[in-house]
C-alpha positions, 0 to 999 in steps of 0.5 A, spaced: 549 545 553 546 551 549 549 558 550 543 562 549 539 560 555 541 562 562 541 557 568 538 559 574 537 556 581 531 555 584 530 556 592 526 551 596 520 555 599 522 556 607 518 554 612 517 558 619 513 555 625 511 560 630 508 556 636 503 560 641 497 557 643 496 554 636 501 553 630 502 557 624 506 555 618 508 561 613 511 558 607 515 563 603 517 562 596 523 565 592 524 568 585 529 564 581 536 566 582 539 567 575 546 564 574 552 567 570 550 564 563 555 560 559 559 564 554 558 563 547 563 560 542 568 565 540 567 562 533 562 557 530 564 550 531 564 544 527 559 539 529 563 534 527 569 536 531 564 538 537 559 533 537 557 535 544 556 542 543 549 542 541 547 535 544 541 534 548 543 532 555 539 528 559 534 531 564 538 528 570 543 533 568 539 539 566 535 539 573 538 536 579 537 538 587 542 541 591 543 542 599 546 547 602 549 548 609 543 549 614 539 544 610 536 549 605 534 546 599 534 549 592 534 546 585 538 547 579 535 548 572 539 549 566 536 554 561 535 549 556 529 546 560 523 548 557 517 551 560 512 545 560 518 541 563 518 546 568 511 546 570 511 539 574 507 537 580 509 541 586 512 538 592 507 538 598 509 541 604 506 537 611 508 536 618 506 532 623 498 533 624 498 538 618 498 538 611 499 545 606 493 545 601 495 545 594 495 553 591 490 555 587 492 555 580 488 562 579 491 565 585 497 570 584 503 567 587 507 572 591 515 571 591 520 574 595 526 576 592 533 574 594 535 581 597 528 582 600 529 575 604 536 577 606 534 583 609 528 580 612 532 575 615 537 580 617 533 584 622 534 583 629 529 584 634 528 583 642 521 580 644 518 577 650 515 570 650 509 574 649 512 578 643 517 573 640 522 575 634 519 574 627 520 568 624 524 565 630 521 560 635 522 562 643 528 558 646 526 554 652 529 557 659 530 563 656 526 569 659 527 576 657 524 581 662 526 588 658 521 591 654 523 591 647 527 597 645 525 601 638 528 598 632 535 599 630 535 601 623 540 596 619 544 598 614 542 596 607 544 589 604 550 590 599 548 588 592 550 581 590 555 580 584 553 574 580 559 574 576 564 572 580 563 575 587 565 568 591 569 565 586 577 565 587 581 570 582 583 564 578 579 558 576 585 554 578 587 553 585 593 558 587 599 555 590 598 559 596 591 558 597 585 563 596 583 567 601 576 565 604 570 568 600 567 574 603 560 573 605 555 576 601 550 576 606 549 582 611 549 581 618 544 584 623 546 590 627 549 589 634 544 589 640 544 593 646 541 587 650 546 583 654 542 577 654 543 572 648 538 572 643 536 568 637 539 570 630 535 570 624 539 565 619 539 567 611 535 562 606 542 559 604 549 559 606 554 559 600 558 553 599 562 549 594 556 548 589 554 555 589 561 557 588 562 552 582 556 555 579 558 562 579 565 560 577 563 556 571 563 561 566 570 563 567 572 556 568 570 554 561 573 560 558 580 558 561 579 551 559 577 552 552 584 556 552 588 550 554 591 546 548 588 539 547 593 535 550 592 538 557 584 539 556 584 531 555 589 531 561 584 535 566 578 531 564 581 524 565 584 527 572 577 529 573 574 522 571 579 518 575 576 521 581 569 520 579 565 515 582 561 509 578 555 513 578 558 519 575 561 515 570 555 511 568 551 518 567 557 520 562 557 514 558 550 514 557 551 521 554 557 520 550 555 513 547 550 515 543 553 522 541 560 519 539 556 513 535 556 513 527 551 510 523 555 507 517 549 506 513 547 513 513 554 515 511 556 510 506 554 510 498 548 507 497 551 502 492 555 499 498 549 500 503 545 495 498 551 490 497 552 490 505 544 489 506 544 483 501 548 479 505 542 479 510 536 474 510 529 476 511 528 476 518 535 479 519 532 485 515 526 485 519 530 486 525 535 491 522 529 496 520 527 496 527 533 499 529 532 507 527 527 511 522 533 512 518 535 504 517 528 503 516 527 508 510 534 505 507 532 498 507 525 499 505 526 504 499 532 499 496 529 496 490 536 492 488 535 489 495 528 487 495 529 484 487 535 480 489 531 477 495 525 476 491 530 472 486 534 468 492 527 466 495 525 463 488 519 468 488 521 472 482 517 470 476 519 475 471 515 476 464 513 483 467 509 481 473 513 484 478 513 491 473 506 491 473 505 490 480 510 496 481 506 500 476 500 499 480 502 501 487 505 507 484 499 509 480 495 508 487 499 512 491 499 518 486 491 517 486 491 518 493 497 523 494 502 519 497 507 520 501 504 525 505 508 531 507 513 530 513 512 523 513 517 517 512 518 515 505 514 509 503 517 502 502 519 500 495 513 496 491 518 490 491 518 490 498 510 490 498 511 484 493 516 480 497 511 480 503 505 479 499 508 473 495 511 470 502 505 471 505 501 467 499 507 462 499 506 460 507 499 462 509 495 458 505 499 452 507 501 453 514 494 456 516 490 450 517 484 453 520 483 460 516 477 464 517 471 461 513 464 464 512 458 460 508 452 463 506 446 462 501 446 465 494 442 465 487 437 460 490 438 453 487 441 456 480 447 455 477 453 460 478 456 461 471 461 467 473 465 469 479 469 475 480 473 477 486 474 485 485 476 491 489 474 487 496 467 485 492 464 478 490 461 479 484 457 472 482 452 471 476 447 466 475 442 463 470 437 466 474 438 472 470 441 476 476 448 479 478 449 479 486 455 483 489 457 481 496 461 483 502 467 478 503 467 480 510 460 479 512 457 475 507 452 481 506 448 482 499 450 489 498 446 489 491 442 485 486 443 487 479 437 486 475 435 487 468 437 481 464 432 477 461 436 471 460 442 467 464 448 471 465 454 467 462 460 472 461 462 478 466 468 483 466 469 488 472 474 494 472 474 499 478 466 501 479 464 498 472 461 491 471 460 489 464 455 483 463 453 478 457 447 474 457 443 469 453 438 475 452 443 477 446 445 484 450 451 487 453 450 491 459 454 496 463 453 497 470 455 502 476 457 498 482 457 504 486 449 505 485 447 498 482 444 502 476 445 499 469 447 505 465 448 502 458 445 497 454 448 494 447 444 490 442 447 487 436 448 480 437 443 475 434 445 470 439 447 468 446 453 473 448 458 467 451 464 471 452 467 478 453 473 481 456 475 489 457 481 491 453 485 496 457 490 501 454 497 498 455 504 499 452 506 494 447 511 493 442 507 494 435 510 493 428 507 499 424 506 500 417 513 501 415 515 494 418 518 498 424 517 495 431 515 501 436 513 501 443 506 504 443 500 504 448 494 501 445 488 501 445 488 509 446 481 508 450 479 502 454 474 497 449 470 491 450 470 485 446 464 480 446 464 473 442 457 470 441 454 464 438 452 468 432 459 466 429 461 473 430 465 478 435 464 485 436 468 491 439 465 496 443 468 502 447 467 502 454 463 508 456 467 512 461 463 514 468 459 520 467 458 519 459 452 519 456 447 513 457 445 509 451 440 503 451 439 499 445 432 498 441 428 494 445 432 494 451 426 496 456 421 492 452 421 485 453 416 484 446 422 487 442 428 483 439 434 487 441 438 483 436 434 488 431 438 494 433 442 498 428 449 498 431 450 504 427 446 508 432 450 506 437 456 511 438 460 506 442 460 500 437 466 500 434 467 493 429 463 487 427 468 481 426 466 476 422 470 470 420 468 464 424 463 459 421 460 457 428 459 459 435 465 463 438 466 460 445 472 463 448 476 469 447 482 473 450 485 480 448 491 485 450 493 491 447 491 490 439 491 483 439 484 479 440 484 471 440 478 467 439 476 460 439 470 457 436 466 451 435 469 451 427 475 448 430 479 454 428 483 459 432 483 466 429 488 472 431 485 479 430 487 486 430 482 490 434 483 497 432 483 495 424 478 489 425 483 485 420 484 478 421 491 477 422 491 469 422 487 463 422 490 458 426 488 451 424 490 444 427 484 442 432 480 437 429 474 438 434 471 444 437 475 449 441 473 451 448 478 455 451 484 460 449 489 464 453 494 469 450 501 471 452 503 478 451 511 477 453 512 470 449 508 472 443 504 466 444 497 463 444 494 457 447 488 453 445 484 447 448 479 443 444 474 437 445 480 433 441 483 432 448 490 436 446 492 443 447 496 447 442 501 453 443 501 457 437 507 462 435 503 469 433 509 471 429 509 466 424 502 463 425 505 456 426 503 451 432 510 450 436 507 445 441 502 440 441 501 438 448 497 431 448 495 427 454 488 428 456 483 423 454 477 428 453 475 435 452 480 440 455 475 445 457 479 450 461 486 453 460 490 458 465 496 461 464 501 464 469 508 467 468 511 460 469 506 455 468 500 453 463 495 449 466 490 445 463 483 442 466 479 436 462 473 432 463 478 426 464 478 428 471 485 431 471 489 437 471 496 438 467 501 443 469 506 444 463 512 449 461 509 454 456 516 455 453 518 448 452 511 444 452 514 439 457 509 436 462 511 438 469 505 434 473 499 431 472 494 432 478 490 426 478 485 425 485 478 428 482 473 423 480 469 427 475 470 432 470 474 438 472 468 444 473 473 450 475 480 451 477 485 457 478 492 457 479 498 462 481 505 461 481 504 457 488 498 453 488 492 450 484 485 450 486 480 445 482 473 443 483 470 437 481 464 433 483 464 433 491 470 436 492 475 443 492 482 441 492 488 445 493 495 443 490 502 445 490 504 447 483 511 446 484 511 439 486 504 437 484 502 434 491 495 435 494 495 440 500 488 439 502 481 439 501 477 445 502 470 442 500 468 435 501 461 432 501 458 437 496 454 435 490 458 440 485 463 446 485 461 451 480 466 456 480 472 458 484 476 464 485 482 467 489 486 473 490 491 475 496 488 472 502 481 471 500 478 465 496 471 464 494 467 458 491 460 457 489 458 450 490 451 446 490 449 443 497 443 439 498 439 442 492 441 449 494 447 454 492 452 457 497 458 461 497 464 459 501 469 465 503 476 463 506 480 468 509 487 466 510 490 472 513 492 474 520 490 480 523 496 484 522 496 482 514 492 488 512 498 490 507 497 483 504 496 485 496 493 480 492 496 479 484 490 479 480 489 473 475 493 475 469 497 480 472 492 486 470 491 491 475 485 496 476 490 502 479 492 506 473 487 511 470 486 510 463 484 517 462 488 524 461 486 530 464 479 533 462 483 539 459 486 535 454 480 531 452 480 535 445 487 533 444 486 526 445 480 525 441 483 528 435 490 524 436 485 518 437 482 520 430 488 521 427 491 514 429 484 511 427 485 514 420 492 511 420 490 504 422 484 504 417 488 506 411 489 499 409 482 497 410 478 495 404 473 500 402 466 498 399 468 498 392 474 493 394 468 489 397 464 489 391 471 487 387 472 481 392 465 479 391 466 479 384 472 475 384 469 470 388 464 469 383 469 468 378 472 463 382 478 466 385 479 464 392 484 465 398 485 465 405 484 470 411 491 470 414 495 476 415 500 477 421 500 481 428 504 481 434 501 479 440 501 482 447 500 479 454 500 473 458 492 472 460 488 466 461 481 466 459 478 459 461 471 456 459 467 451 463 467 443 461 461 439 460 454 441 462 456 447 467 460 452 462 464 457 465 464 464 462 470 468 460 472 472 466 477 478 466 479 483 471 482 488 466 482 496 467 477 501 466 475 504 460 473 510 455 470 511 449 471 511 441 466 516 438 467 513 431 461 509 428 465 505 423 463 498 423 468 494 419 467 488 415 473 483 415 472 478 410 476 482 405 479 478 399 484 483 397 488 485 404 490 478 406 497 474 407 496 466 406 498 462 412 504 458 411 503 451 412 508 447 417 511 441 416 506 437 420 500 442 419 494 440 415 492 446 410 486 450 411 480 445 411 473 446 408 468 447 413 461 445 413 455 449 410 452 454 414 445 451 414 449 445 417 451 448 423 447 448 429 448 455 432 446 458 425 445 466 426 438 468 426 436 472 420 434 479 422 427 482 420 429 489 418 422 491 416 420 492 423 427 496 425 426 502 429 432 507 430 434 509 437 432 516 439 436 520 444 
């Protein structure tokens, strides 16, 4: 009980009834009687030694009714009771045949003090039956004929001493007993009337309850001075004589006060060790014990890391780190956590819940919510992306559509390409597309506007990727491996049937718009664009002798696969070709890149998958087994999956090259697939199937009885498929989550997130630009000059030959798949947003000086001669520079 507030005694209103012809009821309310305050402790007391000193008592002990002799009622209220708690509904006074109307809140309330009430009730008068004593009902049978005399003046009532008037001289009982307390109520003066008269009664008569309340301060002072053993004896004596109801009330107060929360008292290391023995359901129940327990459990990264590992959903290869960094970046952007709020859970807890739901919901939810709607008329869906709650589809009908996965509504249609769209990549609100019209377009997904049009390629833009800045291990010019962030700004890499690749700066939102020569004129060929006029163009990578069919890029490393049967490794900062990987005997259709294992994988029409070591340029594994074109590859932390035109999918171990499972149930060529660490979704003629990637078994058929499946993509709770039915194209959307799964976070393909900003503050723009120029100058020191190119051409004329194969370190695990057969799949990427290089240098890479010969492996063939340029079916178009017009800003 607090020592500052002062307890009070609230008397119940008195009701006096006078009966004449009618009944008049008078209700008198009394001001609170202040009781002696509890004295504060003489010195500050340790809350650990006195836990109940500042404890909040239950309301039943802070406010309770008292009944005094004569039927008077009062309510004891502790001084700690707040104003709002005291403003309760007043009790309604009523009797037989009448009821008091509730007092108006605005009407001033008249209260009678205790002294005034005692004086009023102490007065004595004589009345006849027609003139009765005030406040006293006439006694039947008693008739007074004497007229009333003049009112006798009574003595003023003595003041009430609330300190210890009615209390015994000592808080302990006297051996001989204490004299009865002297009445504090004034008595009426004697009356001269000889007949018995009714006498007014005081509003309350003191008893042990009031005496105890008045004596409580002195009792407490005396008790505090006793030694602890005696205090215990006194309290135990009281408790032994207390009924069960009192003991239960005390138990309800003492139990929570004396309880000790061991999780909040132990060191974090011991707490984490103790909680590690609990299963996930037990942890979920423990987190509901209290806010403190929830904060401890949610914020323990070691606990959730160990739980991820014990349940076999810890995949490694930086996938967990990438997820955690994305969650933290989102919180920074949203200003979380909010002040005075509960601590947010560690990202590992969110990851555990998301992977747990992904593992269970996709299998146990046999009837997921499904939505089907038409899209793109009868055209083929060439690309499909699920990004930030949006479905983005591209088609050979020259359009790009954006749909809502919840309603299936067409949010916007992006029109502008003059040919089919065969490549897409998205990051936040920016979309990049490549088309058969030989242009690359940048779109604002918020407004649907095409903000930039890049020209330069002379044939179809077949594949593209957005390269986001990320920390990588990079070998600098001194041969020392350092950890740096590359590229400095987000880039776009495009591959074309013109045998070349180009590197562009991804425009930053709000940057100056650019439209290439002929972008808005269908009669002008955009391939005649002079890329030197484009401030966003960085590099032109030449080297392949046939169409570039697939690419994958992370950090500074770019992997390209071509119909010339080779795979090339590039440095996208300097434009240098680091390795030419030779081994496939037919066209390369798909490539993937593993930044952690420093590997690249390629699939070819020769039916094999090759795993390349990017540090040595050697082929580590040849994965044989397919009997036809391997047109699709996918890579996750634990699995490499290949899909072929032989109607099978194969699951491999990327470290050892061991075949884990063969998924054979389709009847036609695999047209699309996607996988993660739990499942594989594959589409072929007539069906869309789900497989368990861990044991290779088929789980279910999501689509049956259709003509074909163009594309499939999933993330978290969502799955989207584009298929052909009855000569029309439709999109199917499945939601495998429940209503309470709103915090189910999906992991994007390749583990690349869009949460972290790729730009610094505006005030650092100049410093960043200068740092970028310095870095670029440093990287370009080894690039041949124009004189070097002239010397190289002269050397070639003299018959000197060499190979274009230097070495570079590779980043990341990221799969880029392409489509088999007649329905080709564009390279899709969900890498993050972008900035801009202002450098306009276009670097040729066919240098004959700065090269390192490719060491041949024991079983690998030497670099073979490729067919002449005239023999290739996708020979680049010759530019007509005579009619070129330069872009005017």
